[in-house]
N, C-alpha and C positions, 0 to 999 in steps of 0.2 A: 583432517576435518573438511578442509576446503574442497578436496577432490570428492569426498562423499556427498557433500551438499550440492556440488555442481552436478554430480551424477543423478541425484534425486530430482533436481530441478530439470535437467535435460529429459529424463524419463517422463516427468509430468508434462512437460511442454510437447513431447512427441504424442503422448496419449491425448492431450487436449486438442492438438492439431488434427489428429485422426478423427476424433469425435465431432469437432466443430467445423471441419472443413466444408461439409455440405451447406451448413447454415451461412458460413462466410461467403461462399459462392453466391448464394441467394442475395445476401446483402450487397455484394458488388454488382450483381445483375440489376438490383433496384436502385443503384446509384449511391449506396451508402458506403463510402470509403472508411478506412480505419479511423480517421479523425472524427467523423460523425459518430462512430461507435464509442470512441473515447469521450466525446461530448456527452453521450448518453450515460456513460459510466460516471462522469463528473456530476451530472445532474442527479443521478440516483444516489451517489455518495453524499452530496450536499443534503439531500432529503433524509438520508439515514442519520447524518449528524444532527439534523434538526429534530428528528423524532426519538433520538436515543434514550432520553429519560422521560419522554412524554407518552409514547405509545409503543409498547413492545412489538406488536404485530407489524405496525408500519415501519419501525426501525428494522426489524428482521427482513421484511419484504424488500425495502430499498437497499439494505446492506447486501442481500443476496443478488439483487439486480446489479448493483455496483460491481460485485466480484464477477458476475457472469459477463457483463459487458467488457470488463477489463480483460477477461480471458479471450473473449471473442475478438477484441480489437487487434490483438497480436496475430491471430490467425488470419483475419481480414488483411492486415498489413503484409503478411508474408506471401500472399498470392501474387500481387503485382510487384512487390518489393518494398521493403521498409525504407522510410525516409528519416533523415536526421530530425527534421521538425516534428514528425510524428512521434519519434522516440522521446524527444523532450516533452511533448504534450502528454504522452502516456505516463512518463515518470513524474512529471509535474503534478498530474492529477492524483496519482497514488500518494505522493508526498504531501500534497495539500490536504487530502482527506485525513491522512494520519495525523498531521499537525492539528487540524480542527478537532479531531476526536480527542487528542490529548488536552486541548484547551477546554473542551466541553467536560471532560472528566475532572479537570482542575476546578472548573466552575461548580460542578455538582458537589465535589468533596470539600470545596472551600479550602483547598490545600495548595499553598504556594510552591511546594516542591514539584508539583506537576508542571508548573510554568517553567521552572528551571530545566526540567527534563525536556519540555517542548522546545526551549531555547537551544539546548544541546543538539536535539534532533534537527532543528532548523539550521544550525551551524553546519552539521554534517551534510545536510542536503544541499546547502549553498556550495560547499566545497565540491560535492559530487557534480553539481551543475557547472561550476566554473572549470572543472577538469574535463569538460566535454563528455560527461557521464562515464569517465574512466576510473576515477577514484572509488574505492570500495564503499558501499553503503549497505548496511543491513536493514532491509525493509521489514517493518513490523505491522503493517496495516492488516493483513489477513489474521494474524494472531490476535491483534487488538480487537478486531471485529468478533472473533470467536470468544474472547474473554468477555466482551460486552454483551454478547448474546446469552452467555450463561449468567453473568452477574445481574443483568436487568430482567431476567426471567421472573415473572411476578411471584413465584413461590420460592425463589432462591433466598435463603436467610442471611447470607454473609456478603452482601453487596459491597460494603465499604472495604472489607478485607480483601476480596478478590480484585476490586478495582485498584487497591493499593499495590497488590502483587503485580497486577498488570502494568501499572505505570512504572513501577520499579524495574520490571523486565524491559520496558521500553527505554528506561534510563541506561540500563546495562548495555542494551543493543546500541544506543547512541554513543556511549563512551567507547565501546568496542569499535564502532565505525570510525570514530575520530582517531583512535589508536592505529587502526589499519590504514587510514588515510595518511597519517604521519609516516608510517612504515612505507607505504606506497611512494610517497613523495621522496623519502630518503633513498629508496632503491632506484627511483627514476634519476635522481641526481648523480648517484655513483655508477649507474649502469649506462 
């Protein structure tokens, strides 16, 4: 499973790099390094979180901008060479937006289970950060945004049901990440 997922991610990154490289070169020519693009991703993500249950079109616009800038920052970073600080900023931005989206879903549903899942996700993210980004972490932001895009569509009739499925999936991903992190730590001790 891990090899298949890694192969899919690698192919997507190669495709993304090929398509976005000209735009990344323009960004660098204009003086916009990867950290500036990541800051734009963070700003768009924060606006997406703000608008998620208020304005479908604004949520969708800012969510897509967030994902676009997140894709672009990796390509911009790869041209001069990635930095450790940039990697932390990028992963931190993605993690922060995922965490805020979970909190917003919990607030909308008035369901405290979402907060437990957000806590598990936060714990897995902290372990990932403390391990210098080495411990496995299953990221759920893109899937979460996709679920929210469907669930908050004005004509969608089962918003609570789909949001519940979405946060339960995030919970499964968080528990899986914590289990893989424990396995990673045990292998590191014995290896």
